[in-house]
N, C-alpha and C positions, 0 to 999 in steps of 0.2 A: 504494500500500500504506500502511496506517495504521501508524504507529509511535508508541508512547506518548511524551508529552513527557519523562517521566522517563528512558526509555532514550535518547532523542535527546540530552538534556542530559548524560547520563553516557557518551556514546559514546567519548570519549577514554579514560576509565577502563576501559571494557569491552574496547576494543581493546588497551589497554596490558596488561591481565591476560592476554588470549589470547596476545599476543606474548611476554610474560615467561615464560610456561609453554610456549612453542613449539607452540601449538595453531593449526593452520590454521583460518581463520575465513571464513565466508561470511555475507553479510547481504542483507537485502531492500531496502536503499536505499544509494545511493552515498555518502552522508554518512560512513558508517563507514569506507569505503575511503579517503576523502580524509584521514582522520586515522590511517591505518595498517593498516586491515583488509586481508585478502588479496584478496577479491573480492566483488562483488555481482552478482546477476542478478535483475532485477525489471522490472515493467512500466515503460515509459518515461513519466515523469510528464507532460511536455507533451502527448504523444499521448493519454494517458488524460484529461487535462483537456479537450482538444479534443473527445474523444468524449463527455464529459459535457455539454459545451456544446450539442452536437447534441440530446441528450435534453432539456435545459432549453428549448431553442428549440421543440421539438415540444410540450412541455407548455404553454408560454406561448401557443402557437398553437391550443391546445384539445384536444390528444390526452390521453386518460386514461392516467396512469402504468401502470395495470394492463394496458393494451392494448399497451404497448411491450415488445418482446422484451428478454430479458436478454442482454447481450453481454459477452464476455470481452475482456480487453486483446489487441490484435493486434500491438503492437510492444513488444519487450523490449530492455533495455539491459544489456550485460555490461561491467563495469569491473574491471580487474585492477591491483593494486599490485605492480609488479615489485620495488621496493625491499624490501617486506615478504617477498616470495617468496625473495629472495636472503638476507635475514636469517634466515629459517626453514630455509634450505638446500634449497629446493624449486626444481625446474626446471619452468617452465611450457612445455608443448609449443608449438612455433611455430604449429601449426594453430589452437590456441586463441587465441594472441595475435593472429593475423590476423582472427579472428572478433570480437574485442573491439571495443566501441564507443569505449572509451578505455583506454589503458594509462598508468598513472601511473609515472613513472620515479623 
C-alpha cells in the first residue's frame, strides 16, 4: 500500500492526536502501530514485493505487460497494539489476538 511521505513522516503526531482524543485508530501499514496506533490490517509487504518480482521477471523474459493478469494481494498482515488498547480502555477479543500476525505489548 502506498503511503505519502508526509503522512509517514508525521505518523507519531497523527497517532498521538488519535490517542489524546481517545479515538481508536486503524491504519494501512504497521509503521503507525509501532508508534502507538491501535491496529493495522494490510497486504503483507514482503509477499507483495515477491509477487511483483514475478511480474518483473515475466516482463524481462518478453511477456507484454498488457497480457499479464491483474492480481490482488493474497497475504495480509494484522498487527495489534495491546498497550494502546489498554490505554483506550478497549478489550481486544482473544479470537482476534490469536489471528494477529503480531501483537505489540
